N, C-alpha and C positions, 0 to 999 in steps of 0.2 A: 675201975682200971683209968689210967688218964689218957686223954686224948694226943695222939702225935701228928705233925703235919708231915705228910710224905710226898715227897717227888717222885710223882710217877710216870711226867710225860715231859718231853722237853723238846721246842722247835724254834727254829729261826728263819728269816727271810731277808735277803739281800736283793735292793731293784736292780735290774738289768744293766743301766748303764755305769759304765767304769769309767772313773776319772783318775788318769795316771798324773804323774809328777810331771812325766816330760808335757802334758797338756797346759798342765798346771803354769810350767817355767815361760810359756807364750802370754798368760794373763798378769803375771805380777816377777817382779827382780828373783829369782829363785831357779833353782835347779834340783835335777835327782838325787844328785851326790848330796846337796846341802840338807834336803828335805829326809833324805835316809840317813844320813850322820847323826843329825839332830832329833831324830823322830823315830826311825825304823820304819815308817809308813811307805809303801810303794802304790798305793792305789787306795780308792773310796769308791763306795757307790752313791750315786746321786738318783733321787726319785723323778720319776716321770713327771712332766707339767701337770698331768691329770691323777696322779697318786698324791693321796691323803696319808698324815700320820697312821688314821683310823684303816686304811686300805694293807698298810706295810703291818700293823699289830693282827688283822685278821689272818692274813698268809701265814704268818708265823702263830698263830693261836691253834688253826687248822692241825697243822703238821704236831704241834704239841699234843692235842687231843687225840691223833692217831696213834701216837707213840704211846700213851697212858691207853690206848682201848676205851676211851670215853667220847659222848658227843653232847651238844648243847643241852639235853635233858638233865645230865648228869651235873651240872655247874649251877653252883647258886652264889658265887662272889667273881665279880671282874674287876680286878684292878688295874689300870693302865699308868705306869710313870712314864711320865714326858713333860718336856718343857717346850714342845713345838706341836699344841694341840691343835686340831683340825679349825676348831672356833673356841672363841674366848669361853662361851657356854653354849648348848652343854656339851659335860664333859665327854672327851672322845670314848673315854670306856662306853656309854651308854650308846654311841653308834655301834660301837663292836659288839654289844650284847645284842643288840638289834640285829645285824648282821648276819652274827652265827646264829641265830634263832635261839637264844639264852630267854626264856622267860619267867624266869623265877630269881629272887635275891636282888642283891643290890649290886650297882655297878657305880664307880667313880675313881677320878683321877688323884694322883698323887705327884706332886711336884717337888723332888730334893735333886732337879738336875743330873749329872751323872752317877749319883749316889741313889736316885731315884728306883732302881730295881732291887738293891738292898733294904730299903724301908719299904718298900712295897711287900717284898717277901717277908719280912717281920711283919707288918701290918696284916698280911693274910695269915699268919702263923697264929697270932693272938686272936683272929674270928674262929679259926678252926680249934686251937686247943680248948677255947671256952666254948664249944659246940654251937656258937652261932652262925656256922657255914659248915657245910660239906664237902665242899669241892671246890675249889677256887682257880680261876685262869691267873695269874700274876705276868703282866706282861710289860717289858722296855720297849717302847717304840718313839723313834724319831725322825725328824726331814728337817736337822741342822742344817741343809743348804739351803734354807727359805730365810735363816737370819744370820747368813754370813757374810762380811764384806769381804768380797771378791778383790779390792785392791789392797788388803791388809795381808801379808804375806805369812805373820805371826800367827794368825789365826786360821785362815782359808786353807792351808795346806794339811789341818790338825782334822779336820771334821769330816765326817759321811753321814748316810742314810742309814738305817735298818730297822729291824726288829728281832727281837728273840721272847720266848713265852714259856712257862712251865705252867704245869698242871700241879697242885697242891690237895692232898686227901687227907682227911680227916680219919686217923685210924687206932682203933683200940690195941690191935695185934701186930703193932709196926715192929716190935723186936727193938733191935738196937737203928733200925733205918729213921731217917726223920730229920726235920729241923732242931738242932741241939740247942745251938744259942745263937743270940744275935747280940750286935752292939751298935746303937745308933749315936750320932753325935752332931751337934750344929755349933757353930759359932758366927753368928751376924754380924760381929765386929769386923770381920774379914769381906764382907758384902763386896767391896769394891774391886777385890782381885779379879773376881770373874763374874761377870753379869752381861745383859743385853740394856741398851741403853733407850728401851722403849716400853710402853705398855700403856693398856687403855687409861688408867687412871691418872698416870703422871705425864704421858706425854700424847696421848691419844693416838697411837702408833705402835708398830710392831717392835721397829729398831733392828739394834746389828749386836753382834756378841764383841763384846771386849775383855781382855784378859792380861794382867800384868804375868806375864809367863814365867820369869825366873821368880817371882815371890809365889806362884802356886806351886812349882815344882818342888821347892823346900817346901812347903805344909803338906805334901801329897806325900813325899816319903817317909815324913815325921808322923803324921796322922795316921795314914795307913797302916803303918808298921805298930802306932799303937793300940789300932783298931783290932787287928790281927791277933797280936797278944791277948787285950782284953776278952774277946770271944772265946778265944782257947781258956783262958784262966777261966771264963765262968761255967765251962764244961769240964772243966779239970782233966786236959789234955794239953801235950805238949805239941809245940810244932813237929817235932819229927814225927808223930803220929798221925800226921795228916799227909795224906795218900797225893792231892793234887791242890794246887791253888790256882783260883780263875781271877783274877784281878780286872778290876774295870779297865778296858783297853786306851790310854791315854796317850802314853808315849813309852817306846820301848824302855828310855832312860829311866824312867820311874820305875818301871816294872824292874830293871836292872838293880837301881838305886834299893828299892826295899829288901829285894833278894839279898844282896851284899850286907845289907844293914844286918838283917836277921838270921845270918847265914844259911839261907834258903837253897838249896839246889836247885840249877836254872833248869835242868831237865824234870821239875817238878812244877814249874810254871807254864799255863796254858797260856801262849801269847799268839794272838791271831791279829795283832794291830796292824800287821804290815797289808792284810790284804782287804780290811774295811776302814782301817782309821779309829778315830774315835767317835763312835754311835751314841755319845753319852750313856742315857738309862739304857738303851739297847745293849751296850757293849758285854756287859757280864753274861746275860742269859745267851747272847750271840757267840761267844768264847764256850760257853757250857755243852751249848748244843754241838759246835764243831768238833770238840774233844770227846763227846759221847758216840757221835756218829762215825768217828776214826777209831773208835775202841780204845782210847787210852782211861776215860774215866767207865769204869765198870761198876755194876749193881754191887753194893757195899762199902763202896770206896767211901773215904771220909774227904770230904771237899771243902776248902776254906773260900769264900767269896767275899771279895773287899773293893770299896769304890772311895774318890772323895768327888765332890763336885761343887758348884757355885753354892755361894750360901756364906759362909763354907759350911758345904756336908761333908760327914764322912761315915763310914761305917763296917761292918762284917756281917756275915752269917756262915756259921757252921753246920753243915750239913751231912749226915751220912745217906747216900743216894740209894 
């Protein structure tokens, strides 16, 4: 009997510090009305000075493990999707592995920016489905506040810090539950639409986030829509059969644009961007956890997750939870 990767637990974490639009209006030429109208974001969380990306990842992971009824001894794969690692190396996942007390298996980071969690979920699914691991922690964690230009109102209003995690387990008796299909895509020709202008090899510095917002918006609506349709086609299901859509929480206008393009009812789209902004690789599992905890997403529901990020990267994952 074939193995299937089943999502057995989800958890998330947001730092305590809340940064409101009103506070940002004292830093840059903007206003609460301007930000809400263009992004749907009302506030975002900022990590404390002594909080690392790994700390956020561990907080989310502990909650995911508790939700799954598992502990560190059950995990033999840790993947952290992040564009803001603690250090250049070793991997943030190695620190997370050690902090959680996982003493077996592999741990590594995956870098696909805002699409990172979808890429990491697909990667973990391949490990589990081939019998190369039994249980994985798949984490999206970011401290994007560390790489923002706080004088650039086009980007600093969008991003925040946070983490989300899921436990995936390989099962032979999954029935209809589990990861059903994934679709991943990268087009490096659009590298300059969304990037950080620093790095150890090129500038020997960390750098700041840069984005051509209008161009990213257009690409996002087009490619996210395509990824969603492809993931469904690979599974032989239609969009109408999907119970919940959990998109990358980049911008409410992107969420609305994709829903309009595909004819998706707004009340089937999980939107949490207002309360935490764009947390990059963390945003999909954050939204998944929020909608699970508030009772919207229930066991057996068909959930389609999707994202687009720097690279450009984009992808989708269809999962029956």
